[in-house]
C-alpha positions in Angstrom: 56.1 18.4 16.4 57.8 19.8 20.1 61.1 20.7 19.1 62.1 21.5 23.0 62.0 18.0 24.7 62.5 15.9 21.5 58.8 14.0 20.7 57.0 13.4 17.2 53.3 13.7 18.2 51.6 15.4 20.6 47.7 14.4 20.8 44.9 15.4 22.4 40.9 14.3 22.4 37.9 16.4 22.5 37.3 17.6 26.2 41.2 16.5 27.3 40.6 18.7 31.2 44.5 19.8 31.9 43.2 20.9 35.2 43.9 19.8 38.4 39.5 19.7 39.1 37.3 19.3 36.5 33.9 21.4 36.4 31.9 19.1 38.2 33.5 18.5 41.1 34.5 22.6 41.1 31.2 23.3 41.3 30.3 20.8 43.7 33.1 22.0 46.0 31.6 25.9 45.8 28.0 24.4 45.7 28.0 26.6 42.6 24.0 27.3 41.2 22.9 25.6 38.1 23.8 29.2 36.3 27.2 28.8 37.5 28.1 25.4 36.2 26.3 26.1 33.3 29.4 28.2 32.3 31.9 26.0 34.4 31.1 22.9 32.5 31.1 25.4 28.4 34.4 26.9 30.0 35.9 23.3 30.7 34.9 21.9 27.1 36.4 25.1 25.0 39.1 25.2 27.3 41.2 22.8 26.0 41.6 24.0 22.8 43.4 26.8 24.2 45.4 25.1 26.2 46.4 22.9 23.1 47.9 24.9 21.9 50.1 26.3 24.8 51.2 23.1 25.9 52.7 22.2 22.9 49.5 19.6 21.9 49.9 19.3 17.3 45.7 18.5 17.3 43.1 17.3 19.0 42.1 14.6 17.6 38.3 12.9 16.5 38.5 9.2 18.4 38.4 8.1 14.8 41.4 9.7 13.9 43.5 7.9 15.9 45.2 5.1 14.1 45.9 7.6 11.2 47.8 9.9 13.4 50.2 7.7 15.2 50.5 6.0 11.8 51.5 9.9 10.5 54.0 10.1 13.6 55.8 7.1 13.3 56.2 7.7 9.5 57.5 11.3 10.5 59.8 9.0 13.3 60.8 6.7 11.3 62.6 9.5 8.7 64.7 10.4 11.7 66.6 7.4 11.8 70.7 7.6 11.5 71.1 3.7 11.4 71.2 0.9 13.4 70.4 1.1 17.3 73.4 0.3 19.1 72.9 -1.1 23.2 74.6 2.1 24.8 78.0 0.7 26.9 77.0 1.3 30.5 79.6 0.3 33.6 78.8 -0.7 36.6 80.9 -0.1 39.9 80.0 -1.7 42.7 
């Protein structure tokens, strides 16, 4: 749970890429050899876990667990509700 912006649950799937360019695009652009391509791909696959911890990702989940995790998030969010939601009054001057 990220307390700084009010998020209830922030999840990611395995293989998540937080970078601007995937490893394949980077190695194509640089003309990397096969060994470097393999190293870039391995780094890309493992970087999601490192990045998740610093980007307030609560968990990297298996896609088959999505429903259960969303239900858990809804349960957390519903416990925060104080009462019925009231519409915000907005004044518009034309």
